[in-house]
N, C-alpha and C positions, 0 to 999 in steps of 0.2 A: 659456414664454420673460418675459414678463411678469410671473407666477406668483413664477417664481424673482430675478426682479429686486426684487419688495416685499420677496420674501425676505432677499435677499442688503442691502436700504435700512434695511430694522427693525437688519436684523443689525448695522450695521454705527453705526445712532442706539444701539443698545442698547450698546453698547462702547464705543460714545464716552461715552454718563454713566457707566458703569463706571467707563470713567480720570478721568473730571472729578471723579467722586466722590472716590475712590482719592485724588486730586493736591492736592481739600480737605482731607478727614483728615489727612495728610500733613501739609499745612500750618497748620491744625488743630495737631497734635500738636509744633511747631516751636514757633508760635508762643507756648502753655505753655511752653516748655523758653528760653523768651529770655529774660535776667536782665529784672527791674523796671525803667522808665526814671526817673530823677530827672525833678521838676516845674520846678527851682529851682535858682538859682542859688544860693541860700541856706544853709546845712549847720543843723546843730543843735549844732554847738560854738563857739558864742558861748553858748550857757545851761551852769547852773549846778544843780547838788540837792542837797539833803543827805545822805546815808546815814541810816538809820532808828537806829544806832550814835552818830550825829555829826560823825563826817567828810562834811568837803563832795566833790562829786562832780561834776568838773567835764567836762563830755562832750567836752572838746578830748583829754583822756587819753585817748579808747579810739580817736581815728581810728588809723585800718585793721583795724577791727572790725565786722564786722554787730549789731546790734543789736537790737535787740526791744524796745520798750517798752508796759506793759501798765497801765494801771488797774483796780490789786485792790480788793476787798471781803472782808473775811471772814464776813456774812453772806449772802450773794447765794450765788442758784441756781446759778450760775458756778463759785462758790468751788472746787470738786474741782477746774475748770480749773489749780490750785497743782500738782497732782498732774503734771500734764501738761506746765507748763514749769517742771518741776526734773526730769520726764526728757529735756523737747529741749535742757535747758543742759548735763548730764550727757553728753548725744552729740556736743556741739556744740563745748563750753568748754576744745578743744585746736585746733579749728578756728578760732581768733578767733571766735566768737560769745558778744557778751555778750547778757544779759534783765536789761529792769530791771524791777522791780516800785513801781509806786507808789500805795499806798496813797489813795484818795479818797472823801473822806461825803457827794458829790454826790447818790446815785442814794438814792434809801428808809430813808436812814439805816443805810443795811447797812456803816456804815463807822466807828462811831461812837466805840470803844477810844482810848487814848491811843498813841502810835508805842510803849512796851515793851509795852503787852497787843497792839499786832498784830504785834510781832517773837514776844514768850514761844507768840502761836496759829501762826505759821508756824512755827520752830522747833518745836513740838512736835508739829502735826498733824499738820506736810508736809515736813519736817526742808526748809526752803528753804539750798540756798547763795547762790542768785545775788544780787543786789543787791538789797536792797528801801530803798525811800529814807522817810524824815521824809513824815507825809501832807500834802498840798496839793491845792487848789480842783483842775480842771479842766475846770472851766464859772465863768461868772459872772461878779459885780464883782471877786468876787479870784481870780478864774483866773492859774494859773504862767504866766511870762513862756514856758512850754516848751511848753506845750499852749496859749498863742497862737499861737505858729509852728507847730503842726501844725495847728490845726484853718483856719489863715487860707485861706481858697476861691481869694484874689485868689494867691497863694506856689503851692497847691499844689489845681489844679481838680478829682481824682479822689480826692483823698484828703482834702480841709478838707474843713470843718465843721465843728459840734458834735458832740462829742462825748455817743453819745444812752444810754450805759448801760456800767457795770462791763466790765471784763475786754475793752476794746477795745485794739489790737496794733494800734499801728507797727512798721512795717521799714525799717531804716536803712540804706545801705552801706555799704561800707569809708569811702566819701569823706564820708560825714555826711551821705550829702542823702536826704529822703524816696521813698522808693521804691513803697510798699504800706503801706493798710488793708487791717485783717478784719474785724470784728464780733464783738459778743461770742458768739456763736453757733459761732463758728469758733474748733474746739480747736486745742490748739496741737501736736501731731501729725498733725494734718491733713496730708492730700495736699498744698493750694494753700501754708503754711506750708512745708515739709518742701522741696515740689520747689523757692521762689520763693530761698527760703535754700543750694539747694545748685550752683542754676542762677549767684547773686550770688559764690558762692565761685567756681565754675570759670571765671567769667569774668574772677577773677582770677588765675589759675595762672601 
């Protein structure tokens, strides 16, 4: 009788462990599906960039769109990510998703060319059709105002902090809030980026 009781208790404990593990797995899965949340009441809309073709780009003109902002470079080990960025753009451009490439020469002198040279490089090698801006600085004394905002740790405790290398990515939701940051090594078509974009889009259906 005692042996039977022990077996029943052990079985009950095992079953409880399995149920808890399954519940944790479901919870974890649900967390991954949640739309990334804003960290600040301030948006990217007050900021302006200049397109590589010369026209101004007021970010307020992109209200209602999901935006992925990426500092890019032509001579970087991650330069091949241009291909993924273009594919991501083609996949989502009809769903109100915008990608903005921001050339910067802050890391290893890997974007030394003129704006015309950068544009020609992107046109010939990757046939880029998403907006590219004129070259700016993303860190240091001459840091562009937009990047001062994006990297502000007080405003963005989760995503702030100095940009450390080329192809760092910031995800902005349809209300203009910074919701996610991805490292240089995170590929544009990675599950993390794609699922986050999908989650934001689904939340606003």
